[in-house]
N, C-alpha and C positions, 0 to 999 in steps of 0.2 A: 692805285692803277697794272690790273691785272695783268698780269706775263702772256706777253705783246708774240704774237708767233715772231718765225727767227726768219724767216722766210717775205716776210712783211717791212719789219725792221733791220739784217740789211742789206737787203734792193733800197727799200731810198732810200738812207747811212750813205748806201756806195752804190746804188742806184736816190737820190734821194730826195724832198722835194720839201714846200716848207710854204708853210701855208696865208698863213690870214694877213704878208707879201707888210715891209719895211716902205716908209712912203718916208724920212726921214733923212736926214740930208748926212752928213760929216759934219752940221755945227749945230745942229738939232736931238743927235743920237744918245740917248741915255746911256747905252749901251756899246759896246763893243764889239764888230761886227766880224763872223764865222773868217776871217782872212786873219795870215800870218807872214810877217814882212822878216826872211831868211839874208842874215850876208855873209859873203864870206871876203878877202884880202883886193876879191876883181872881177865881184859879182854881187846880184843880188838877183832872191829870187821868189817869188809872192807863192802862195800856200794854200787855196781856195776850199773847205768845204765844201764839198757837190750837192748839188739839190737837182736827181734831176728827172722831175714830172715834179709839175707847179700849177699854179692857178695864175691869172693875170692880175691879181693882189697880191703880188707880191711883188711889181715895177711900178716905182723906179727905187730899183738899189739903194741899197747906202753909197751917201756918189765918193764913201773912202777906195769902194768894192771897187768901181770902175776909174775913179783914177789908174788907180794899180795898171788896172791892166790899158790902157793910156798908156802905159808911164814904158808897159813892155813890147819887149822886141818879139818878141815868143809866147806862142799856145800849146799850154803841152796836156793835155786833156789822156780819158784813161783811149777814146782809143771817139776817132772821129766821127758818130755820126752822123754831121753832117754831106758830109762827102764823100760818106761813106758808099758804099750799090744795091741801096736794096735789094734786086731779084738777091742779088748775091746771100745777102742773109738769108731771107725766103729760103731760100737753095740750102747753106751751108744750118739753119735752124733745126727743115725738115731732118738734111743728112744726119744731125748732129740727138736730132733728138722725138727721132723714130724709130717704132720695132722692125723689126725686119723678120721675113720669114715667117708674116703672116701672123704676128704675136700682138695681143692686145691691151692693154694696157683694165682690163675686167680682169686678164689670167691674168697679172704679175701682182694684186695688192689685193686688201681683205675686201671679201665682200660689203664686211659695210663702211670699210672708207671707205668703199663705189661708189655706195650708195649718199655717203655724205658729200661725197664732195659732190654725185648729183643731186643733191638739195642745190649749197651753195652756191652753182653754178646757173641754178636756174633762175634761186634766189637776183643774181647778176645779168642776168638775161642773153646767160649764155647756156651752151647743152652739151656733156661730158660723152655726148654720141661724136660732133665731130673731132670731139678730145681720142676716141680709144683706139688711134693707132700712138696718138705721145706718150714718149716715157713719165715715168712720174712727173716731174722738175718743171716739166715742160706745162704741165696741169696746175702746182704750182705759183707760177707765175705769171701764166694764162690768173691763176684765180687772185695773185697783186695786181697786174694793173690791171684789170676790171674793176676791185673793191675800188683804188684812185681816183678810176676811171664815176665812178660810182660818190667820194666827194667834191670831184669838182677839180683832180688833179692828170694832167696828161704832158706830155712824155714833150710838148711844144714849145711849153713858160718853163724849160728845165733849166736851170741855173749853164749844162753842159751850152747845149744849142745857144739859148739867149748869147754868150760868145761866140761859139763857132761862130755862128749866122753874122757876128760882125765882124771874127778874123777873116775870114774868106771875105770879106766885100773890101776891110782895108790892105790883104795880098799883106798878114804876115801874117811869119814860119810856122805849121803848127806842125807836131812831133806827142804824136802817141807813146803813152803808158804804153799800153800792153794793145791790143786788138780784140776784134771783135770774136775770131775764131778760138783765141785765147776763149774770150770769158765765158764762151757757149762751153768748149769743151770743159772748164772749171765743174761744172754742172754734170754735165754727159762722162766724168769722170769721176761721180757718187757712186758706188755700192748700191744696188737691189737696197739695201737695207737703207741704209737715209734716202737713199729720194723717195723710203716707202716712210718713209719721217721727217721727210720735209713735209711730205701733199701733209700725212695726219695731222703732221701740228698748224700749217696751213690755214689747214680743210674744221680742226677744232678752239685753233685761241684766235678767231679773225680781231681784230681791234676795232676797236670808234674812232667816228671819228677826232672825241673830244680824247683818246690816248695820243691818233695819229698830230691832234696840231698839239701837245703839249713838249715832240718833238722839235715839233717846227719850233713854236715859243727858243725854248733852249734856244736851236739853229740861231731863232733871228735874235735873241739877245750875245748869241753868242758864247750865248755859256756851253764848257766844254765837257764841267762838272758835270752839270744833273745832264746832260747828252750821255757821258758815260754813264750816269748813273740808270739814264733810263734803259738802254741799249745792254749796252757791254756785260752790266753786274744783273739782267735780268739775261744774257746766258752762260752764264757764267752756274745761276743758276738750275744751271741741265746737263749737266754732263756728262747726256747722250746727246743734247745739241753742237757738243765740242770740237766733235771733225767735222761738225761741216764751216763754223764760226774761223780754224785755221789757217780751214781751205781756202776760207771769201772770204776774209783779210788777213789773221798774218800773216801770210805766207806773202799774199801781192805785198804786203808795208815793209818788208824787206826789201823788194824790189822796187818796189817806187824811192823811201831814199836810194838806191842806187845809181837810180837815174835822177831824182833831186843835187844828191853832192858833183852828179861827173855839170847840168848844168849850175849850177857854180862856183863851173873851173872854168867855164870861157868867160867872154866883155857883153855877154849883150843878155839882157835883163826876159828871164822866167816869166807870166802866168801862169801856175801852175792849179787845173779844179782837180781832186778824186775824193769822191765820196768824203761824208763827212763820218763818215765811225770811224774809214781810215787817219783823221787825225789824235782820234780818244781814245783813251787804256796807253799803261804801262809802254805796249806793243805798239802802239800806235806810232804815227811819223815824226806828228810833233817830241814825244818822247825819247823820242828815236833818233832827232837827230839832239837834241838833247845830250843824249850820251854819245857822242860821236865829234860833239866839241860846239854843238852853231845855238848860237842864240838866241831861237826862235821871240819873235819880235808881238804882239798878239797886234792891229789895230782896231 
């Protein structure tokens, strides 16, 4: 598997997608799911590795996952995309992701990168002229979204959306681990150099559908070690990208664990959904919970 672009991997796995889909049930599934059960003296928290963009083939989910959700009184997600004000999100993206003072993307990145980004967007049905007022991180995310759409995966079928829709319908309490503002500002706070690097890595290292399917297969099989090998080890091999990884994964992992610990001190069951990449690695949520004395059990 060639070196994958950091933006594709991080956004798929903190905003990740499942591919061919599991039609198995708890009784016939040969593999564990990407779900962990964490128990304290007073409470139970389920932690599911997230799939944010997917296809209808992903469903129905493994019944172990659905059953854990049914047993939970509360749902916790990175942020509630279903209940969010979409007009506000659009304004926020424009506010944080657009240049001011007449500056343009063309003015702020190398000419050859601009041309390569233009070619990639054109191949995916886009037009860089439309995004010339936006900063490099927005263009990188747009390429990621268009690529996933090209491969047949959209947010409409994402795991978060699936469970958020059910939680809203059933009246479950919904908690946000972060917020839309927080996630957008993560990218907006990157330096000009890091944003340019992010876009360059996206443009020059687009994964094939087969590459993505390998990651999805690891999710389907509940193979956290393979997930780590396919994603985090690729990132670790590229030191220039480590600041991006630190910001998008490691720092957020510690904050998420703090909130999961708060849930564990309560007396109502929580079903927590975070990007699958947040669970893997020595700084992943599962390892951090173990370090704090809990014993997460994969289901």
